[in-house]
C-alpha positions as CSV (number, residue, x, y, z in Angstrom):
1,M,146.1,106.2,131.3
2,K,142.9,107.0,133.1
3,A,141.2,108.0,130.1
4,V,142.4,105.3,128.0
5,F,140.7,102.8,130.1
6,S,137.5,105.0,130.5
7,V,137.1,104.8,126.6
8,L,137.5,101.1,126.8
9,D,135.2,100.9,129.5
10,R,132.4,102.6,127.6
11,I,133.2,100.6,124.5
12,A,132.6,97.2,126.7
13,Q,129.3,98.9,127.8
14,T,128.1,99.8,124.9
15,I,128.8,96.5,123.2
16,A,126.9,94.7,126.3
17,R,123.8,97.2,126.4
18,H,123.3,96.8,122.8
19,R,124.0,92.7,122.5
20,M,126.4,93.4,119.5
21,F,128.1,90.0,120.0
22,E,127.0,86.5,121.0
23,P,130.0,84.3,122.7
24,G,132.5,83.1,120.0
25,Q,131.8,85.1,117.0
26,Q,133.2,85.7,113.8
27,V,133.4,89.3,113.4
28,G,134.6,91.5,110.7
29,V,136.1,94.9,111.7
30,A,135.8,97.6,108.7
31,V,139.2,99.2,108.7
32,S,139.7,102.2,106.1
33,G,142.5,103.0,107.7
34,G,141.4,106.5,109.4
35,A,141.6,107.0,113.3
36,D,138.3,105.8,113.9
37,S,138.4,102.3,112.5
38,V,141.9,101.7,113.5
39,C,140.8,102.5,116.7
40,L,138.0,100.1,116.8
41,L,140.3,97.3,115.9
42,Y,142.6,98.2,118.7
43,A,139.7,98.4,120.8
44,L,138.3,95.1,119.7
45,L,141.1,93.1,120.0
46,E,141.4,94.0,123.7
47,L,137.8,93.5,124.7
48,A,137.6,90.3,122.0
49,P,138.4,87.7,125.1
50,R,135.4,88.9,127.0
51,W,133.1,87.4,124.4
52,D,135.9,84.7,122.6
53,L,135.4,86.8,119.5
54,R,136.9,86.1,116.5
55,L,138.4,89.3,114.3
56,S,139.4,89.6,110.6
57,V,139.7,92.7,108.8
58,L,137.4,94.4,105.6
59,H,138.9,96.8,103.5
60,L,136.8,98.2,100.6
61,D,139.2,100.4,98.3
62,H,136.8,103.1,96.5
63,G,139.6,104.2,94.1
64,L,137.9,107.8,94.4
65,R,141.3,109.8,95.3
66,G,143.8,107.4,93.2
67,E,147.3,106.8,94.6
68,E,146.1,107.7,98.3
69,S,143.2,104.9,98.0
70,R,145.9,102.6,97.2
71,Q,147.8,103.8,99.7
72,D,145.4,103.3,102.5
73,A,144.9,99.9,100.8
74,E,148.3,99.1,101.4
75,F,148.3,100.5,104.8
76,V,145.5,98.3,106.2
77,R,146.7,94.9,104.4
78,A,150.2,96.0,106.8
79,L,148.1,96.7,109.9
80,A,146.6,93.2,109.7
81,A,149.5,91.1,108.8
82,R,151.5,92.9,112.1
83,L,148.1,92.1,113.9
84,G,147.6,88.4,112.3
85,L,144.7,89.0,111.7
86,P,142.9,87.7,108.3
87,L,142.0,90.5,105.6
88,S,139.3,90.7,103.1
89,L,140.3,93.2,100.6
90,R,137.8,94.5,97.7
91,E,138.4,97.1,95.2
92,A,134.7,98.9,94.1
93,S,134.7,101.6,91.4
94,V,131.8,104.1,92.3
95,A,132.9,107.1,90.3
96,Q,130.7,106.2,87.7
97,S,127.3,105.7,90.1
98,P,124.3,107.8,89.8
99,D,124.0,108.7,92.8
100,N,126.4,111.2,94.4
101,L,129.9,110.1,95.5
102,E,129.2,110.1,99.3
103,Q,125.7,108.0,98.6
104,A,128.0,105.7,96.2
105,A,130.2,104.9,98.7
106,R,128.4,104.3,101.7
107,H,126.3,102.1,99.6
108,A,129.5,100.0,98.1
109,R,130.4,99.6,101.6
110,L,127.0,98.2,102.9
111,A,126.8,96.0,99.7
112,F,130.2,94.4,100.7
113,F,129.5,94.1,104.4
114,R,126.0,92.5,103.9
115,E,127.9,90.0,101.1
116,T,130.1,88.9,103.5
117,I,127.9,88.4,106.3
118,A,125.7,86.5,104.1
119,S,128.7,84.5,102.5
120,G,128.5,82.9,106.1
121,G,132.5,83.2,107.1
122,I,131.3,86.5,109.3
123,E,128.1,86.7,111.8
124,R,128.8,90.5,112.4
125,V,130.2,93.5,111.1
126,A,131.8,96.3,113.3
127,T,131.9,100.1,111.8
128,G,133.9,102.8,113.3
129,H,131.0,105.2,113.7
130,T,131.6,107.3,116.5
131,R,128.7,109.8,118.8
132,S,130.2,112.5,116.4
133,D,129.1,111.2,113.4
134,Q,125.8,110.6,115.1
135,A,125.5,114.1,115.8
136,E,126.2,114.8,112.3
137,T,123.8,112.2,110.7
138,V,121.0,113.3,112.8
139,L,121.2,116.8,112.0
140,F,122.4,116.2,108.1
141,R,118.7,114.4,108.5
142,F,116.6,116.8,110.2
143,L,117.6,119.3,107.8
144,R,116.6,117.0,105.1
145,G,113.2,116.5,106.5
146,S,113.6,113.3,108.2
147,G,110.9,112.1,110.5
148,T,111.3,110.1,114.2
149,A,112.9,107.3,112.1
150,G,115.7,109.0,110.6
151,L,116.0,111.5,113.7
152,A,116.9,108.0,115.5
153,G,120.2,108.2,113.4
154,I,123.0,105.3,113.4
155,R,121.4,102.3,114.7
156,P,123.8,100.7,117.3
157,V,122.8,97.5,115.6
158,T,121.2,96.5,112.6
159,S,119.0,94.1,111.9
160,E,121.6,92.6,109.1
161,G,124.3,92.2,111.8
162,I,126.5,95.5,111.2
163,V,127.5,96.9,115.0
164,R,128.6,100.1,116.0
165,P,130.6,99.6,119.0
166,L,132.0,103.5,119.1
167,I,128.7,105.2,118.9
168,E,128.8,106.3,122.4
169,V,132.5,107.7,122.1
170,E,133.4,111.3,120.7
171,R,135.7,111.5,117.7
172,S,138.3,113.8,119.9
173,E,138.5,110.7,122.6
174,V,139.3,108.4,119.2
175,R,142.2,110.3,118.5
176,Q,143.4,110.7,121.9
177,F,143.3,107.2,122.6
178,L,145.3,106.3,119.9
179,I,147.9,109.3,120.9
180,E,148.2,107.9,124.0
181,R,149.3,104.7,122.8
182,G,151.1,105.6,120.0
183,I,149.0,104.0,117.1
184,V,149.6,105.9,113.5
185,W,146.7,106.1,111.4
186,R,146.2,107.5,108.2
187,E,144.0,111.1,106.9
188,D,141.4,110.8,104.3
189,S,142.2,114.1,102.2
190,S,138.6,114.2,101.2
191,N,137.5,114.6,104.8
192,A,138.5,118.1,104.4
193,S,136.8,118.8,101.4
194,L,133.7,121.1,101.4
195,Q,132.0,119.7,98.4
196,F,130.5,116.8,100.7
197,A,127.3,118.0,103.0
198,R,128.3,116.3,105.5
199,N,131.8,117.4,106.0
200,R,130.2,121.2,105.5
201,I,128.2,120.1,108.7
202,R,131.3,119.2,110.4
203,H,133.4,121.6,109.6
204,E,131.1,124.5,109.1
205,L,127.6,124.2,110.6
206,L,127.8,122.5,114.0
207,P,131.1,124.1,115.3
208,Q,128.5,127.8,114.3
209,I,126.0,126.5,116.3
210,A,128.7,125.4,119.1
211,R,129.7,129.2,119.1
212,E,126.5,130.9,118.9
213,W,123.9,128.8,120.3
214,N,124.3,125.7,122.1
215,P,128.1,124.5,123.1
216,A,126.7,121.0,123.8
217,I,125.3,120.7,120.2
218,G,127.1,117.2,119.8
219,E,125.6,116.0,123.0
220,T,122.4,117.3,122.4
221,L,121.9,115.7,118.8
222,A,123.2,112.1,120.2
223,H,120.5,112.4,123.1
224,T,118.0,113.2,120.3
225,A,119.0,110.0,118.3
226,D,119.1,107.7,121.7
227,W,115.4,109.2,122.4
228,A,114.6,108.9,119.0
229,L,115.7,105.2,118.6
230,A,113.9,103.9,121.7
231,E,110.7,105.4,120.5
232,E,111.1,103.6,117.1
233,A,111.9,100.5,118.8
234,W,108.5,100.5,120.4
235,W,106.7,101.8,116.7
236,D,108.4,98.9,115.3
237,A,106.9,96.2,117.4
238,E,103.5,98.3,117.0
239,I,103.3,98.3,113.5
240,D,104.8,94.7,113.2
241,R,101.3,93.9,115.1
242,L,99.1,96.2,112.9
243,S,100.7,95.2,109.5
244,S,100.2,91.3,110.5
245,Q,96.6,92.4,110.8
246,H,95.6,94.5,108.0
247,F,97.9,93.9,105.3
248,T,97.5,91.3,102.4
249,A,100.4,90.2,100.4
250,Q,99.4,89.5,96.8
251,D,101.5,89.3,93.6
252,G,104.4,90.8,95.0
253,A,102.1,93.5,96.2
254,I,100.7,95.2,99.5
255,L,96.7,95.2,99.9
256,L,95.3,97.5,102.7
257,R,92.3,99.1,103.1
258,A,92.0,102.8,102.8
259,D,88.8,103.6,105.0
260,L,91.0,101.3,107.8
261,L,94.1,103.4,107.3
262,S,91.9,106.6,107.1
263,A,90.4,105.9,110.2
264,Q,94.1,105.5,112.2
265,P,95.8,108.3,114.0
266,P,98.4,110.2,112.1
267,A,101.0,108.7,113.7
268,V,99.9,105.1,113.1
269,A,98.8,105.6,109.2
270,R,102.0,107.2,108.3
271,R,104.1,104.2,109.6
272,L,101.6,101.8,108.1
273,V,102.2,103.3,104.9
274,R,105.9,103.7,105.3
275,R,106.0,99.8,106.4
276,A,104.1,98.9,102.8
277,M,106.2,100.7,101.0
278,E,109.5,99.4,102.4
279,M,108.0,95.9,102.2
280,T,107.4,96.2,98.5
281,K,110.3,98.5,97.3
282,G,112.4,96.3,100.1
283,D,114.1,100.1,101.3
284,L,112.9,103.8,101.7
285,R,115.7,105.2,99.3
286,G,114.1,108.5,97.9
287,I,110.8,108.5,99.9
288,D,110.1,111.7,101.8
289,F,107.1,113.4,103.6
290,G,105.4,114.7,100.7
291,H,105.1,111.1,99.5
292,I,103.7,109.7,102.7
293,A,101.4,112.6,102.7
294,A,99.9,112.1,99.0
295,V,99.0,108.6,99.8
296,M,97.0,109.4,103.0
297,D,95.0,112.2,100.8
298,L,95.0,108.9,98.0
299,A,93.2,107.1,101.0
300,R,90.9,109.8,102.2
301,S,89.9,110.7,98.3
302,T,86.2,110.4,97.7
303,E,86.9,109.1,94.0
304,G,86.8,105.6,93.3
305,H,90.2,105.3,91.8
306,G,93.5,107.0,91.8
307,R,97.3,106.3,91.2
308,L,100.2,108.0,92.1
309,Q,104.0,107.3,92.0
310,A,107.0,107.2,94.4
311,P,110.8,106.2,93.5
312,G,110.2,102.6,93.1
313,L,106.6,102.2,93.9
314,D,103.5,102.3,92.1
315,I,100.2,103.0,94.2
316,F,96.8,102.5,93.1
317,R,93.8,103.3,94.8
318,S,90.5,101.4,93.6
319,F,87.4,101.0,95.6
320,E,88.3,100.3,99.0
321,W,91.5,99.5,98.7
322,L,95.4,100.4,98.0
323,R,97.6,98.7,96.6
324,F,101.6,99.0,96.9
325,G,103.3,97.8,93.9
326,Q,106.6,98.4,92.0
327,P,106.6,99.8,88.6
328,G,105.6,98.1,85.5
329,G,103.8,94.7,84.4
330,G,100.8,96.8,84.1
331,G,100.8,97.5,80.3
332,L,98.6,95.6,77.7
333,E,101.8,93.9,76.2
334,N,102.0,92.5,79.6
335,R,99.0,91.4,80.2
336,N,97.4,90.0,77.1
337,Y,97.0,85.9,76.5
338,R,95.5,83.7,74.5
339,L,95.4,79.9,75.4
340,A,93.7,76.5,73.7
341,L,91.7,74.9,76.1
342,A,91.4,71.1,76.3
343,V,88.5,69.0,77.6
344,P,89.1,67.6,80.2
345,G,92.1,69.9,81.1
346,T,93.6,72.7,83.7
347,V,95.6,75.6,82.9
348,R,96.6,77.9,84.9
349,V,96.2,81.7,84.2
350,P,99.2,83.9,83.3
351,G,100.0,86.6,85.6
352,A,97.7,85.2,88.3
353,N,97.7,82.7,90.9
354,L,94.5,81.0,89.2
355,T,93.8,77.7,87.9
356,I,90.9,77.4,85.3
357,S,89.9,73.5,85.0
358,L,87.5,72.3,82.5
359,E,85.4,68.5,83.3
360,L,82.7,66.9,81.1
361,I,80.3,65.4,82.8
362,D,77.6,63.1,80.8
363,K,74.4,62.9,82.4
364,S,73.1,59.9,80.2
365,G,72.9,57.0,82.3
366,S,74.7,58.4,85.1
367,L,73.6,57.3,88.6
368,A,75.4,59.4,90.9
369,L,75.7,62.8,89.3
370,P,76.9,66.0,91.6
371,D,74.3,68.0,93.1
372,W,75.2,71.2,91.3
373,V,74.3,69.1,88.1
374,Y,70.5,69.5,88.9
375,N,70.2,72.3,91.2
376,D,72.5,74.9,90.4
377,W,73.5,76.0,86.9
378,V,76.9,78.2,88.0
379,G,79.8,77.2,86.0
380,G,77.8,74.5,84.0
381,L,77.4,75.1,80.0
382,D,75.6,72.6,77.7
383,W,78.0,71.1,75.7
384,Q,76.1,70.2,72.8
385,R,75.8,74.0,72.3
386,L,79.4,74.6,71.9
387,S,81.6,74.0,68.9
388,G,84.2,72.6,71.2
389,S,86.9,75.2,70.2
390,L,87.1,76.7,73.2
391,E,90.1,79.4,74.0
392,L,90.9,81.2,77.7
393,R,92.2,84.9,77.2
394,N,91.9,88.0,79.6
395,W,89.2,90.1,79.5
396,R,89.5,93.4,76.9
397,P,88.0,96.6,76.8
398,G,84.8,96.3,75.3
399,D,84.1,92.9,76.1
400,E,80.7,92.1,76.7
401,Y,78.1,89.0,77.4
402,Q,75.0,88.2,78.9
403,P,75.6,86.3,82.2
404,V,72.7,83.9,83.4
405,G,70.0,86.2,85.7
406,Y,71.0,89.4,82.8
407,S,68.2,90.5,80.7
408,G,70.5,91.4,78.0
409,Q,74.2,91.9,76.9
410,E,76.3,93.8,79.6
411,K,80.0,95.1,79.3
412,I,82.4,93.3,81.6
413,K,83.8,96.4,82.8
414,A,80.1,97.5,84.2
415,L,80.2,93.7,85.8
416,F,83.2,95.0,87.4
417,Q,82.2,98.0,88.7
418,Q,79.0,96.1,90.0
419,A,81.0,93.6,91.4
420,R,83.9,96.4,92.8
421,I,86.5,94.3,91.4
422,P,89.9,96.5,92.0
423,L,91.6,97.6,89.1
424,W,94.8,95.6,89.5
425,E,92.6,92.5,89.5
426,R,91.5,92.8,86.4
427,R,94.5,93.1,84.5
428,H,94.5,89.0,83.9
429,W,90.9,88.6,84.3
430,P,90.1,85.2,82.6
431,V,87.3,84.8,80.0
432,V,86.7,81.8,77.8
433,T,85.3,81.8,74.5
434,D,83.9,79.8,71.7
435,G,84.9,81.3,68.4
436,S,84.4,85.0,68.9
437,S,81.7,84.8,71.7
438,I,82.4,84.9,75.2
439,I,80.7,81.7,76.9
440,W,81.8,82.4,80.5
441,A,83.8,84.7,82.5
442,R,85.6,84.6,86.1
443,R,83.1,84.8,89.0
444,F,80.5,85.9,86.6
445,G,79.5,82.5,85.2
446,P,78.2,81.2,81.8
447,A,76.4,82.7,79.2
448,A,72.8,82.9,79.4
449,G,72.0,81.0,76.5
450,L,74.4,78.5,77.0
451,A,73.9,77.5,80.7
452,A,73.0,73.6,81.4
453,G,69.5,73.0,82.1
454,Q,67.7,69.8,83.1
455,D,67.5,68.3,79.6
456,A,71.5,68.7,79.1
457,K,72.7,65.5,78.0
458,A,76.4,66.5,78.5
459,I,77.8,69.6,80.8
460,L,80.8,71.2,80.9
461,R,81.7,72.5,84.2
462,I,84.0,75.3,84.5
463,R,86.1,75.8,87.6
464,E,88.3,78.7,88.9
465,D,91.0,77.9,91.8
466,A,93.6,79.6,93.8
467,V,97.1,78.3,93.9
């Protein structure tokens, strides 16, 4: 019985060290029916009084193994009933998923756990991942080219509230725990199938490495995960600090100065890029070293503009800025607009956090006109020179007009270049037209021939405001 108590003690130490539970929490135990999850359930039943935990059982039936899957669900149902625990059972079909079956099943489980926590009935979900799973995960990610973050492996505690109390217990110890207590479990036949990459690592690659290179390879890989996890915890805090200083959120995208990024040490720069990608996309699925390196090349480029795409991301470089956004929304069909303008009135610019306000000021007989009427032509148009049929639309390629201070017509595109306006800000750039003529453009002001002078009797003031 000494080994049994040793396993329980180590599980308790793991829970305490990683602060997996707070006293009195509702904990859902993910039980597939296999040895690891059944061991987890019985261990938490014994340890629950230490934290006054209230346990329930969660089971997801993927339906991948037909009758065998149904029997697993019935086994878990009977187990929960025998132990007097509430059961939440869900069915999910993952066979038609575009992901491979391993990924599809994993994503379905995580979605189930997250939704259960979000519902408010459960505060933590405990899963049966062991130290053996950790070793397999680290090796699997290393072979796929993961960086330090990937080598941290399976996190003992996630920000979403998923915890792994068995993460420092070997799979062999789990089985010994169950055998010594006479506890039965179900064997998942798919665990023996070499169709799945993880099974090939478990049954072929790791045993070969243990025989020919390092008998303690499992422990070595688990230590690698522990080391990487501590490193990543420090980096997470540091990147939190740097991203809060240097990231600008704009319309669902993240902006970052290219020169600032290029000036950072590579370890910092790569993590800043990863964080920007994760904040924009919501996760890092499909992102690899090549995508990070491509962004770094884009930041160092001497070209004024550039663009690249990664899974779920559209990344622009324009002048000194990098923009991390989601795909779509950049086509002409999504940006062209044309709106009639009332005077006075205010209208919001479609696709931008900006309003355009029009105000008519009558100079005749006024005793208290604002200073700008006398001293500043910016935004002021001579109302008597306008037809009054005004429209607000977005800038279009080929648009031109003569702003005050210029000797002739200027392409608005050229004005963008002179003012170093990034490409993505140009998409919804507002101009005001009178008939077919542009009489005002954002930032560049009124047309020279229509600007209000000292003799103007009525002045149309156009103002732009952020919202």
